[in-house]
C-alpha positions as CSV (number, residue, x, y, z in Angstrom):
1,X,28.8,85.4,201.6
2,X,25.2,85.4,201.6
3,X,22.9,88.6,202.0
4,X,19.8,89.5,203.6
5,X,16.5,88.4,201.8
6,X,13.9,87.6,204.3
7,X,13.1,89.5,207.4
8,X,10.8,88.7,210.5
9,X,8.8,91.4,212.2
10,X,7.1,91.1,215.4
11,X,5.0,93.8,217.3
12,X,6.4,96.4,214.6
13,X,10.2,95.0,215.7
14,X,12.1,93.4,213.9
15,X,12.7,90.3,215.0
16,X,15.3,88.4,213.3
17,X,16.6,88.2,209.2
18,X,17.8,85.3,207.4
19,X,20.4,85.3,204.9
20,X,21.1,84.0,201.9
21,X,21.7,83.6,198.1
22,X,19.5,83.9,195.3
23,X,19.5,84.1,191.5
24,X,17.2,84.5,188.1
25,X,18.2,83.5,184.8
26,X,16.2,84.2,182.2
27,X,15.0,82.3,178.8
28,X,18.7,82.1,177.6
29,X,20.4,80.8,180.7
30,X,21.6,84.8,181.4
31,X,21.3,85.8,185.0
32,X,18.9,88.9,185.6
33,X,19.3,89.3,189.1
34,X,21.8,87.6,191.6
35,X,22.5,88.4,195.2
36,X,24.7,86.3,197.3
37,X,27.5,83.5,196.4
38,X,25.1,81.7,193.3
39,X,28.3,80.8,191.4
40,X,29.5,78.6,194.6
41,X,28.7,74.5,194.2
42,X,25.6,74.5,197.2
43,X,24.2,70.7,197.8
44,X,21.0,71.3,196.9
45,X,19.2,68.3,198.6
46,X,15.9,66.8,197.2
47,X,15.9,69.8,194.7
48,X,18.3,67.6,193.1
49,X,14.7,64.8,193.1
50,X,13.8,65.2,189.4
51,X,17.5,65.7,187.8
52,X,17.8,62.0,189.5
53,X,14.9,61.0,188.0
54,X,15.8,62.1,184.4
55,X,18.5,59.3,184.7
56,X,16.2,56.9,186.2
57,X,13.9,57.7,182.9
58,X,16.4,57.4,180.7
59,X,17.9,54.2,182.1
60,X,14.7,52.3,181.0
61,X,12.3,53.0,184.3
62,X,8.8,52.8,183.0
63,X,5.8,53.9,185.9
64,X,2.8,52.9,184.9
65,X,1.5,56.9,185.4
66,X,2.7,60.2,185.9
67,X,1.3,59.9,189.8
68,X,4.3,57.1,190.0
69,X,6.4,59.4,188.3
70,X,6.0,61.9,190.5
71,X,6.3,59.8,193.6
72,X,9.5,59.0,192.3
73,X,10.7,62.9,192.7
74,X,8.7,63.4,195.7
75,X,10.0,64.7,199.1
76,X,6.5,63.0,200.2
77,X,5.0,63.9,204.0
78,X,4.0,60.4,204.2
79,X,0.5,60.4,204.0
80,X,-1.8,57.6,203.2
81,X,-1.4,57.7,199.4
82,X,2.0,58.4,199.2
83,X,2.5,55.3,201.1
84,X,0.3,53.2,198.5
85,X,2.5,54.7,195.3
86,X,5.6,53.7,197.3
87,X,4.3,50.2,198.1
88,X,2.8,49.9,194.6
89,X,6.0,50.8,192.9
90,X,7.9,48.2,195.0
91,X,5.5,45.3,194.7
92,X,5.4,45.7,191.1
93,X,9.5,44.9,190.6
94,X,9.4,42.3,193.3
95,X,10.9,44.5,196.1
96,X,9.8,45.0,199.5
97,X,10.5,47.7,202.2
98,X,12.9,46.1,203.6
99,X,15.0,46.8,200.6
100,X,14.6,50.3,200.7
101,X,18.0,51.6,201.7
102,X,17.2,55.1,203.2
103,X,16.9,55.2,207.2
104,X,13.3,55.0,208.7
105,X,11.4,57.3,209.7
106,X,7.8,59.3,210.5
107,X,5.8,60.6,207.9
108,X,6.4,64.3,207.9
109,X,2.1,65.3,208.0
110,X,1.4,65.4,211.7
111,X,-2.0,64.0,211.2
112,X,-0.7,60.8,209.6
113,X,2.4,60.9,212.0
114,X,0.0,61.0,214.7
115,X,-2.3,57.6,213.9
116,X,1.3,56.3,213.5
117,X,2.1,56.3,216.7
118,X,-1.6,55.7,218.1
119,X,-1.1,52.5,216.4
120,X,1.5,51.8,217.9
121,X,4.3,51.9,214.9
122,X,7.2,52.9,214.9
123,X,9.5,54.7,212.1
124,X,9.5,52.9,208.8
125,X,11.6,53.1,205.7
126,X,8.1,53.6,203.6
127,X,7.3,56.5,205.6
128,X,11.0,58.5,204.8
129,X,10.4,61.3,202.6
130,X,12.8,59.8,200.2
131,X,11.6,56.6,199.9
132,X,9.7,57.3,196.0
133,X,12.9,57.9,194.9
134,X,14.3,54.6,196.0
135,X,12.0,52.4,195.0
136,X,12.3,53.7,191.2
137,X,15.5,53.3,191.7
138,X,15.6,49.9,193.3
139,X,12.9,49.3,190.1
140,X,15.5,50.7,187.8
141,X,18.4,48.5,188.7
142,X,16.3,45.5,188.5
143,X,15.3,46.5,184.6
144,X,19.0,46.9,183.7
145,X,20.3,43.9,185.5
146,X,21.7,45.5,188.4
147,X,22.4,44.3,191.8
148,X,20.5,46.1,194.2
149,X,22.6,45.9,197.3
150,X,24.7,49.0,197.9
151,X,23.0,50.8,195.4
152,X,23.2,54.2,197.2
153,X,26.9,53.5,197.0
154,X,28.7,56.0,194.4
155,X,30.2,53.8,192.8
156,X,27.1,51.6,191.7
157,X,26.4,51.9,188.1
158,X,23.4,53.6,188.7
159,X,25.0,56.5,190.8
160,X,27.6,56.5,188.2
161,X,24.9,57.7,185.3
162,X,23.2,59.4,188.2
163,X,26.3,61.5,188.8
164,X,27.2,62.0,185.1
165,X,23.4,63.1,184.6
166,X,23.4,65.9,187.4
167,X,26.8,67.5,185.5
168,X,25.7,67.0,181.9
169,X,22.7,69.1,182.4
170,X,23.9,71.6,185.2
171,X,27.3,72.4,182.9
172,X,28.6,72.2,186.4
173,X,32.2,70.2,187.0
174,X,32.0,67.1,189.1
175,X,33.6,68.0,191.8
176,X,33.5,65.9,195.2
177,X,30.1,64.2,196.0
178,X,28.5,64.0,199.4
179,X,25.8,62.3,201.0
180,X,22.1,63.8,201.7
181,X,19.7,62.1,204.6
182,X,18.4,59.6,203.0
183,X,21.8,58.0,201.8
184,X,22.6,58.4,198.6
185,X,24.9,60.6,196.7
186,X,24.3,64.5,196.2
187,X,26.0,66.4,193.2
188,X,27.3,69.5,193.9
189,X,25.7,72.5,191.7
190,X,25.9,76.0,192.3
191,X,22.5,78.2,192.1
192,X,22.9,79.6,188.9
193,X,23.3,76.5,187.3
194,X,20.1,74.7,189.1
195,X,18.3,77.3,187.7
196,X,19.4,76.9,184.4
197,X,18.5,73.0,184.9
198,X,15.5,73.8,186.1
199,X,14.6,75.8,182.6
200,X,15.8,73.0,181.0
201,X,13.4,71.1,182.0
202,X,9.6,73.1,182.0
203,X,10.6,73.9,178.9
204,X,12.0,70.8,177.2
205,X,9.7,69.5,174.2
206,X,6.9,67.8,174.0
207,X,8.0,63.8,174.2
208,X,11.3,64.5,175.9
209,X,12.3,62.8,179.2
210,X,13.2,66.0,180.4
211,X,9.1,67.4,179.4
212,X,7.7,64.3,180.9
213,X,9.1,64.7,184.2
214,X,7.8,68.4,184.5
215,X,4.3,67.6,183.6
216,X,4.4,64.4,186.1
217,X,5.6,66.9,189.1
218,X,3.4,70.0,188.1
219,X,0.4,67.7,187.4
220,X,0.7,66.1,191.1
221,X,2.2,68.5,193.1
222,X,0.4,67.2,196.4
223,X,2.5,63.8,195.1
224,X,5.3,65.5,195.5
225,X,5.0,67.3,198.8
226,X,1.6,66.7,200.7
227,X,-1.3,68.9,202.9
228,X,0.2,72.1,202.4
229,X,3.4,71.7,201.6
230,X,5.1,74.6,199.8
231,X,5.5,72.8,196.3
232,X,2.4,72.3,196.1
233,X,0.6,75.9,197.4
234,X,3.5,77.0,195.0
235,X,2.2,75.3,192.3
236,X,-1.4,75.6,192.9
237,X,-1.4,79.5,193.0
238,X,1.0,79.8,189.6
239,X,-0.2,77.6,186.7
240,X,2.9,76.2,184.8
241,X,5.0,77.0,187.3
242,X,7.7,73.7,188.1
243,X,9.4,73.8,191.0
244,X,11.0,71.7,194.3
245,X,12.6,72.1,197.7
246,X,15.2,70.9,199.5
247,X,16.3,70.6,202.8
248,X,18.4,73.3,204.4
249,X,16.9,75.8,202.9
250,X,17.3,75.1,198.8
251,X,14.4,76.0,196.1
252,X,14.4,76.5,192.7
253,X,11.7,76.7,189.8
254,X,10.7,77.6,186.5
255,X,8.2,78.9,184.4
256,X,7.1,77.3,181.0
257,X,8.9,80.4,179.2
258,X,12.5,79.6,180.5
259,X,12.6,82.2,182.9
260,X,14.3,80.7,186.4
261,X,15.2,80.7,190.3
262,X,17.2,79.3,192.3
263,X,17.9,79.8,196.2
264,X,19.3,78.9,199.5
265,X,18.8,80.3,202.8
266,X,21.8,80.2,205.0
267,X,20.4,78.6,208.0
268,X,18.0,76.3,206.0
269,X,14.9,78.3,208.2
270,X,11.8,76.6,206.6
271,X,9.8,79.8,208.0
272,X,11.8,82.4,205.1
273,X,10.7,79.7,202.2
274,X,7.8,80.8,201.0
275,X,7.8,84.5,201.7
276,X,11.3,84.1,199.2
277,X,9.8,82.4,196.8
278,X,6.8,84.5,196.2
279,X,9.2,87.7,196.1
280,X,10.9,86.3,193.5
281,X,8.3,85.0,191.3
282,X,7.0,88.4,192.1
283,X,10.0,89.4,190.7
284,X,10.3,87.3,187.5
285,X,6.8,89.4,186.5
286,X,4.2,86.6,187.6
287,X,0.5,88.0,187.8
288,X,-0.1,88.9,191.4
289,X,-3.1,87.8,193.3
290,X,-4.9,88.1,196.5
291,X,-3.7,84.2,196.9
292,X,-0.1,84.9,196.2
293,X,0.0,87.7,198.6
294,X,-1.6,85.9,201.3
295,X,1.4,83.1,200.9
296,X,4.1,85.7,200.5
297,X,3.4,87.5,203.8
298,X,2.6,84.8,206.4
299,X,1.4,85.8,209.9
300,X,3.6,85.7,212.6
301,X,1.4,84.9,216.0
302,X,1.3,85.7,219.8
303,X,-1.3,83.9,221.9
304,X,-3.5,82.9,218.8
305,X,-3.4,86.1,217.1
306,X,-1.6,87.8,214.3
307,X,1.1,89.8,215.9
308,X,4.2,90.4,213.5
309,X,4.5,89.0,209.4
310,X,7.3,87.0,207.8
311,X,7.9,89.0,204.6
312,X,11.0,89.3,202.1
313,X,13.0,92.5,202.9
314,X,12.1,95.5,200.5
315,X,14.9,95.6,197.6
316,X,16.2,92.1,198.8
317,X,14.7,90.8,195.2
318,X,13.6,92.7,192.0
319,X,10.8,94.4,192.7
320,X,7.2,93.0,190.9
321,X,4.2,94.7,189.3
């Protein structure tokens, strides 16, 4: 069961509370703080992407640069540069947009979405925020001589390898797979094991596939999200941080020294995400700044004016310096 983590205060009165579960682990992987159900598997959604892409690298996926590796692990906003990276990856291996098995969608970025609609375009598979991962999976199938038809099926050799890698990295016993919003299998992982997996990536030895993924995501936080995306804002504000959001209120991240966190907001509310992430990082001892303080307390607006705040509940996570 979740615990109270984030509150929305409007005009001095508490409007609502977001509940959830959160864990922080130390460099040895042992929890230093936990609240809620952190040992019960959840579906991490797109937070699993770095773990999935690790499998692709180990199977021979060879991105031409780190931006292309980042788009493979992205929940991108469908902005023009995101689409260029996806299309470049597809075309290099002889694929077309129709070969993607993810559902068609409109860009998540409001400005880009408005432009697409203004041009009279409908939803497209390339705009779907998981299209980079799907393109990289098609490329991995081509490298290994596997059929691309049915590459999202849990019984396909690619998905069997992904499941094996995720369970090995997280130490999570394999349980019933779910199906993610993009149509791919999703491995359930407990928050404590999700945090440990991110620590393993962030602190991996240089030259390893694990470190390559961590470095690519840290170097290209805009690619894995988009303009004003949560991962972009967090990694830009905290050098060395590796983090990745997932749908329905999941977030995980790690610092280079092996400290890591993972949480799940029960109601999936995005507005609770950044205040909670900042509060957790402060509790982990990250040096505080005016930029982080602003991210930790976004305004509630009324009539275009600040009338309240969204903030972590005092005591919900460890207090920082």
